[in-house]
N, C-alpha and C positions, 0 to 999 in steps of 0.2 A: 507499628502495622505489620496489619492481620494479614496471614500466610495466603498466600494468595489461590490456593486451586480451595479456599474460604468464601470469594467471593463469589456474590449470583451476578453473574454478567448473563444481559441477554446474545442470544447465538444471532440481535436480528436487528436491524434498524433501518425502518422503514420510513421516510420522504415522497412529495408527495409522486416523483418519476420514479421513484426509484426500489430496490427491496436489497440487504446487502445482510449478506445472512455469512457461515462460515459455513466454510467446504464441507461435504458430507463426502462419501462413496458414492461411488455413479456419475459423478461430478467432472467425470474427464476429461467424457467424451467432448461436452459442450467446452469445458475450459481450453482442450487443445484446441478446437474448431479458430479460440480468442487467439492463440497465442501464433500459430501456425500464420492467420493472415496479417499479423502486425509483427510478424519478425524482422525486418525489416528497417524496422522504423525503433523492435526496443534494443537494436543490437546499434544501432549508434551511441548508447553512453551505454553497452558491458561493462564497461567499473564501477559503473552501480549497481547495474543489474548483471552476474555474470553468473547467474544458473541462467537466460539465455543460446549461451554462445554452445552449451550441450546441445545433445539433436536431441529435439522435441515425437516425444508421441505421446500414443493415445493411449499406453502404458507407465510411463513416467506423470503427463498429467493424471493423471488416476493414481497414481503411489505421494500425486503432490499433493491432489488431494484431502487420501489415507491420511496423510500424516499434520495435513492443515491439520485435519478435522482432533486428535489425536496430542495432540499442543496446542489447541483454542483450550480444550480439559481439561489442559494440562498449567491451564496461565501460562506455558511458555512464549508463545505469539500468541496474536488473534486475528490473524486474518479472516476477509472478507471476497468474496465471490460478491460482482459488484452487477442487481442486471435491472434489468430497463421495465417495470411495472407494471402497463398496459401489455406486453409480446413474452414479459417471461428472459427475453432474449441477453447473453450474459455480453453486456457493452467494456468490461475494463476486473478488478481487481484490485481492492487497496486493503490496508491493514494495520493494525500496533503493533510495532515491532520492539525493536531491544527495550524492553521497558524496560525499567530501576525501581524498583518493586519498594526500597529504604528509598528513594526521592520526593516523592515517585513521580518519574518523567516519564513519556515511551519518546517515539516517532511512527510519524505516517507516512507509509512510503505507501505512491499505486501507480499507477496504468492506463491507461485506459486502449480499448480496442481499435485500431485504424479509419476500419466504415463507419462509424459514431461517435469519432474523435471533432471537436469539435460546437457539440452541441450543451456543454455546463454539464453533463455527467459528470464527470469528474467532479468538477467545481463543487457537486453536489456532494458527491460521497464523500470528499479530505473532509465537508463543513460539520457531515453524519458525526464521520466517525471524532472530529474535536471534538463539538461537545459532548458522544459519547466518553468521548476518554475521561473532559472531566465533570460526568455528572459520574459514569461510573465506575470507573480506578481511582478518584477523584487524584487527577492530576497534577500535582501547577506547573509541571509544562511541557510544549510536544512540541517536537523541532519538525521540519522539514529539511532533509539534506539530500546534492541534486549535483547535478554535473552544474560546471559556469557557464559551459554552455548549451543546455535544456535551461533554450529562452520558454517554452511551453510551461515546463515545469515550475523553471522560475517564474512568471505570469498566476499561475493555479498558485504557486502560494502567496503571495503578496496580495489576491483577490479575497482571499481567503484569510483575509486581517494577518499573516505571518508574515513579523518585521525580521529581513537581513538581520544578520548578528556577524555575519565574518566572510572571508572566503579562506580557505586553506590554499595554500599554493604549495603544488609537487604534493596533495594530500594522497594521491590513490596513484597506482602502477594501469592503463590496461593493457586487455592482450596482447595489444600490439606493440606494448616498451613505449608506451606516448607517457607520459607523468600530466595528469590534468588536477583541475583546483578542483575544491569542493565547496559551495557555497550552504552554508549554516541561516534557519528561519525557524523564525521560534515564536511560539507563543506561551504566555504564564496562565493562571488561571486568573477568571472574571472578577 
């Protein structure tokens, strides 16, 4: 296996309607606006998205963007902002996370901006990231991990060709103390 730091990975992906690109310094204000608008929906699944439990500020969003840029360059995590191509508006975020380079395998995580939901943007982003992971990371497996009760996320995984491999019962605890079941979806290399 080549050292991941030596991989020449594109910092962006384009689809018919979207531009996915690595976060960078100066993106914090745009990211904060999308998160602030979407907090009620994002906080429904705190066991899956623990980062949204904390106070969301422009400064914390900017710090996330700068850390994300560094993590992308170091190949520790590959986050992408999802922008509508025609307007440049941030419609969500997605990324390739918890990559195990020795296998290699990765996980796609995503969230969509509330006001831009139900228009297929996140489906398009996830499909693009799956192609990216197979082509550039040369992974043999991609997972999507979601709360069992998150029906929209589960539908998206299935629409993108991911198969449910199992439900992990009482796999994680939400901040309110309740136990949550976790669904594991996967696709293997074509």
